[in-house]
C-alpha positions as CSV (number, residue, x, y, z in Angstrom):
1,M,138.6,150.4,34.8
2,H,141.8,148.6,36.0
3,R,144.8,150.7,35.1
4,V,147.9,148.8,33.7
5,A,151.2,150.5,33.1
6,V,153.7,148.7,30.9
7,L,157.3,149.9,31.5
8,A,159.3,150.0,28.3
9,L,163.0,149.9,28.8
10,E,165.9,150.4,26.4
11,G,166.4,147.3,24.4
12,V,162.9,145.9,24.9
13,P,161.8,143.1,22.6
14,P,158.7,144.3,20.6
15,F,156.8,141.0,21.1
16,E,157.0,141.0,24.8
17,L,156.3,144.7,25.0
18,G,153.0,144.2,23.1
19,I,151.7,141.2,25.0
20,P,149.9,143.2,27.8
21,S,148.2,145.6,25.4
22,R,147.2,142.8,23.0
23,V,145.9,140.3,25.6
24,L,144.5,142.6,28.3
25,G,143.2,145.0,25.7
26,N,140.9,142.2,24.5
27,A,139.2,141.7,27.9
28,W,135.6,143.0,27.7
29,D,132.6,142.5,29.8
30,E,129.2,141.4,28.5
31,T,128.4,144.9,27.3
32,G,131.6,145.3,25.3
33,R,133.2,147.6,27.9
34,R,137.0,147.2,28.1
35,L,138.1,146.1,31.5
36,Y,141.7,147.3,31.4
37,E,143.3,150.6,30.4
38,V,146.8,149.8,29.3
39,T,149.4,152.5,29.1
40,V,152.9,152.0,27.8
41,C,155.4,154.3,29.6
42,T,159.1,154.8,30.1
43,A,161.1,155.7,33.2
44,D,161.5,159.3,32.1
45,G,158.9,159.7,29.4
46,A,161.5,159.7,26.6
47,P,161.5,157.2,23.6
48,V,163.4,154.0,23.9
49,T,165.0,151.8,21.2
50,S,163.7,148.3,20.9
51,D,166.1,145.3,20.4
52,A,164.7,145.2,16.8
53,G,166.2,148.6,16.1
54,F,163.2,150.8,15.9
55,T,162.2,153.5,18.3
56,V,159.3,153.1,20.7
57,A,157.6,156.5,21.3
58,V,155.4,156.7,24.4
59,T,152.9,159.2,25.7
60,A,153.6,158.7,29.4
61,G,156.4,158.7,31.8
62,P,156.8,157.5,35.4
63,E,153.6,159.2,36.5
64,A,151.8,156.3,34.8
65,L,153.5,153.9,37.3
66,E,152.1,156.0,40.2
67,R,148.5,155.7,38.9
68,A,148.6,152.1,38.0
69,D,146.8,149.2,39.6
70,T,149.1,146.8,37.9
71,V,152.7,147.4,36.6
72,V,154.1,145.1,34.0
73,V,157.9,145.0,33.3
74,P,158.8,143.3,30.0
75,P,162.4,142.2,29.4
76,T,165.3,144.3,28.2
77,H,168.4,143.2,26.2
78,A,170.3,146.4,27.0
79,M,171.1,145.9,30.7
80,D,173.6,143.1,30.8
81,E,175.0,144.5,34.0
82,L,171.9,143.2,35.8
83,T,173.0,139.7,35.1
84,K,175.9,140.3,37.5
85,G,173.7,141.7,40.2
86,A,174.6,145.4,39.5
87,P,172.2,148.1,40.8
88,L,169.5,149.6,38.6
89,P,170.2,152.9,36.8
90,A,169.2,155.8,39.0
91,A,166.3,157.0,36.8
92,L,164.8,153.6,36.8
93,T,165.1,153.2,40.5
94,E,163.4,156.6,41.0
95,A,160.6,155.6,38.6
96,L,160.0,152.3,40.4
97,A,159.9,154.1,43.7
98,R,156.8,155.9,42.5
99,I,154.7,152.7,42.4
100,R,152.1,152.8,45.2
101,P,152.2,150.1,47.9
102,G,149.8,147.3,47.1
103,T,150.2,147.7,43.4
104,R,150.3,144.4,41.5
105,L,153.7,143.8,40.0
106,V,154.2,141.6,36.9
107,S,157.3,140.7,35.0
108,I,157.6,138.9,31.6
109,C,160.6,136.8,30.8
110,T,163.8,138.5,32.0
111,G,161.9,141.5,33.2
112,S,162.3,139.6,36.5
113,Y,165.9,140.9,36.6
114,V,164.5,144.4,37.0
115,L,162.2,143.4,39.9
116,A,164.9,141.4,41.5
117,A,167.5,144.2,41.2
118,A,165.0,146.5,42.9
119,G,164.7,144.1,45.8
120,L,161.0,143.4,45.0
121,L,161.5,139.6,44.7
122,D,163.6,139.1,47.8
123,G,162.3,136.1,49.7
124,R,159.6,135.4,47.1
125,R,159.0,132.6,44.7
126,A,159.6,133.7,41.1
127,T,160.5,132.4,37.7
128,T,162.3,133.7,34.6
129,H,163.4,132.3,31.2
130,W,164.8,128.8,31.7
131,Y,168.0,129.7,29.8
132,S,168.8,132.6,32.2
133,A,168.1,130.6,35.4
134,P,171.7,129.8,36.4
135,E,172.9,133.4,36.1
136,F,169.8,134.7,37.7
137,R,170.3,132.5,40.7
138,R,173.9,133.7,41.1
139,A,173.0,137.3,40.8
140,F,169.9,137.2,43.1
141,P,170.4,134.5,45.7
142,R,167.6,135.9,47.9
143,V,165.0,135.0,45.3
144,V,163.4,131.6,45.5
145,L,163.7,130.8,41.8
146,D,161.7,128.0,40.0
147,E,162.7,127.8,36.4
148,D,160.6,124.8,35.7
149,V,157.2,126.6,35.5
150,L,155.4,128.9,33.1
151,F,154.6,131.5,35.7
152,V,154.5,132.1,39.5
153,E,152.2,134.0,41.7
154,D,153.5,135.1,45.1
155,G,151.0,137.5,46.6
156,Q,150.7,140.6,44.5
157,V,153.9,139.8,42.6
158,L,153.7,137.6,39.4
159,T,156.6,136.5,37.2
160,S,156.5,134.6,33.9
161,A,158.9,132.5,32.0
162,G,160.1,133.5,28.5
163,V,158.3,135.0,25.5
164,A,154.9,133.2,25.1
165,A,154.6,132.5,28.8
166,G,153.8,136.2,29.1
167,V,150.6,135.5,27.1
168,D,149.7,132.8,29.6
169,L,150.3,135.1,32.5
170,C,148.2,137.9,31.1
171,L,145.3,135.4,30.4
172,Y,145.7,134.2,34.0
173,L,145.4,137.8,35.2
174,I,142.1,138.1,33.3
175,R,140.8,134.9,34.8
176,R,141.9,135.9,38.2
177,D,140.2,139.4,37.9
178,H,137.1,138.6,35.8
179,G,136.7,134.8,35.4
180,T,137.0,132.1,32.8
181,A,134.4,133.4,30.3
182,V,136.1,136.8,29.9
183,A,139.6,135.1,29.7
184,N,138.4,132.6,27.1
185,R,137.0,135.5,24.9
186,A,140.3,137.3,25.1
187,A,142.1,134.1,24.1
188,R,139.8,133.6,21.1
189,M,140.5,137.1,20.0
190,C,144.2,136.5,20.3
191,V,143.9,133.1,18.7
192,V,145.8,131.4,21.5
193,P,145.0,128.5,23.9
194,P,142.9,129.8,26.7
195,W,144.7,128.1,29.5
196,R,148.1,126.6,30.2
197,D,148.6,126.0,33.9
198,G,151.3,128.0,35.5
199,G,152.9,124.9,36.9
200,Q,153.4,123.4,33.4
201,A,157.0,122.8,32.4
202,Q,158.7,125.7,30.6
203,Y,160.8,123.6,28.3
204,I,159.7,120.4,26.5
205,D,162.5,118.6,24.8
206,R,160.3,117.1,22.1
207,P,157.3,119.3,21.6
208,V,156.4,118.0,18.1
209,P,156.6,114.2,17.9
210,E,158.0,112.5,14.8
211,P,155.3,111.9,12.2
212,T,155.7,108.1,12.5
213,V,155.2,108.2,16.3
214,A,151.8,107.8,17.9
215,T,150.7,110.8,20.0
216,T,148.4,111.4,22.9
217,T,146.4,114.2,21.2
218,A,143.4,112.1,20.3
219,T,143.3,110.6,23.8
220,R,143.3,114.1,25.3
221,A,140.4,115.1,23.1
222,W,138.6,111.9,24.1
223,A,139.2,112.6,27.8
224,M,138.0,116.2,27.6
225,E,134.5,114.8,26.6
226,R,134.5,112.4,29.5
227,L,135.8,114.5,32.5
228,D,132.7,113.5,34.5
229,T,133.7,109.8,34.4
230,P,136.6,107.9,36.1
231,L,139.7,108.3,34.0
232,S,142.6,106.4,35.2
233,V,146.0,106.5,33.5
234,D,145.4,102.8,32.6
235,R,142.2,103.7,30.9
236,L,143.8,106.6,29.0
237,A,146.7,104.3,27.9
238,R,144.3,101.7,26.6
239,H,142.5,104.3,24.5
240,A,145.8,105.4,23.1
241,R,146.8,101.8,22.5
242,M,150.0,102.1,24.5
243,S,151.4,100.6,27.6
244,V,151.0,102.8,30.7
245,R,154.7,103.4,30.8
246,T,154.9,104.5,27.2
247,F,151.8,106.6,27.4
248,S,152.9,108.4,30.6
249,R,156.3,109.2,29.1
250,R,154.9,110.4,25.8
251,F,152.2,112.4,27.5
252,R,154.8,114.3,29.6
253,D,157.0,114.9,26.6
254,E,154.0,116.4,24.7
255,V,152.2,118.3,27.4
256,G,154.8,119.0,30.0
257,M,153.0,117.4,33.0
258,T,151.7,114.0,34.0
259,P,148.3,112.7,32.9
260,V,147.0,113.0,36.5
261,Q,148.1,116.7,36.7
262,W,146.6,117.5,33.3
263,L,143.3,115.8,34.2
264,T,143.1,117.7,37.5
265,A,143.8,121.0,35.7
266,Q,141.1,120.3,33.1
267,R,138.5,119.4,35.7
268,L,139.3,122.5,37.7
269,D,138.9,124.6,34.6
270,L,135.5,123.0,34.0
271,A,134.4,123.4,37.6
272,R,135.3,127.1,37.5
273,Q,133.3,127.6,34.3
274,L,130.3,125.9,35.9
275,L,130.6,128.0,39.1
276,E,130.8,131.2,37.0
277,T,128.1,130.5,34.5
278,S,125.5,128.1,36.0
279,D,123.2,127.8,39.0
280,L,124.3,124.3,39.8
281,A,124.9,123.5,43.4
282,V,128.5,122.7,44.3
283,D,127.7,118.9,44.7
284,L,126.5,118.8,41.0
285,V,129.4,121.0,39.8
286,A,131.8,118.5,41.5
287,L,130.1,115.5,39.8
288,R,130.0,117.1,36.3
289,A,133.7,118.1,36.6
290,G,134.7,114.6,37.6
291,F,135.7,115.3,41.3
292,G,133.1,112.9,42.6
293,S,132.2,114.9,45.7
294,A,131.9,118.5,46.8
295,N,134.5,117.8,49.5
296,S,137.1,116.7,46.8
297,L,136.3,119.8,44.7
298,R,136.7,122.0,47.8
299,Q,140.1,120.5,48.6
300,H,141.4,120.9,45.1
301,M,140.2,124.5,44.8
302,R,141.6,125.5,48.1
303,S,145.0,123.9,47.4
304,T,145.2,125.4,43.9
305,L,143.3,128.7,44.1
306,G,143.2,129.3,47.8
307,V,139.4,129.7,47.8
308,S,136.3,127.6,48.3
309,P,133.8,127.0,45.6
310,I,131.3,129.3,47.4
311,A,133.8,132.1,47.6
312,Y,134.8,131.6,44.0
313,R,131.2,131.8,42.8
314,R,130.5,134.9,44.8
315,T,133.5,136.6,43.2
316,F,132.1,136.1,39.7
317,R,128.4,136.2,40.2
318,A,127.0,139.7,40.2
319,D,123.7,138.4,41.8
320,G,125.6,136.9,44.7
321,L,123.3,133.8,44.5
322,V,124.5,130.8,46.6
323,L,122.3,127.8,46.3
324,A,121.4,125.2,48.9
325,G,124.1,122.5,49.0
326,D,126.9,125.1,48.5
């Protein structure tokens, strides 16, 4: 079982603290076996006070960090000095030093300040809550900050944007470790969307359109049923009864990405599901997912996931079966 340690700091927001336990705790295999053992710990094993005013009592201290395969750092609202680039408290520095090399590191929201102050983000791409981006950039100039995305993966270090983006990142971890089907089950148990691409914009100015304004919702649902067909922006705009310019602008306002980016993400998601759960050859997977050819699917999977369809299937197929045409 993959061991996850969640480091609770003084002033931790309860919502973000609970995300890893809630999301990863709902990841099961086909037999109902839990896939993650999630332990909440503190730097010294003592209770901490949340920013909601109640005490968080834990059963583990820094030894949990030493045993963990993944360490998650939620935000804290009690270390304002980190926004000025100040060093971490000695006890926290000592606790982080117990993390084994190669352990996967994850931050949620402004938990990125802790990783940055420890020097663990130097030279890496990372993100944080969009509102904190200017001060984060001033405090940690060695970090390659991208405040326009939901989460960033840089090797074994993953950082998320604010609040709900932590849910997206935890679901991404499940998908990365165990595949789409397991992640989708966890999302259903948590009653959240199963997938928002990490590159999606953090902050959408007008997330809920005015009631009198036409939306792209119906067209997106229509497109999801036709991913295996050519879907140009012009065709989508015609279905929505809008001009291409109006449709593209409204789509980005509502979804946080362009129609083409959204279509590619949906097609990749379908391709991944087919590779995980079917015996279809890669050529047929590519056709059913709307990529047209196996070569196009390979290019998209390599650029987005860093693996070929064959390698992806082998990762999530216990029988190791690779069909002719793969």
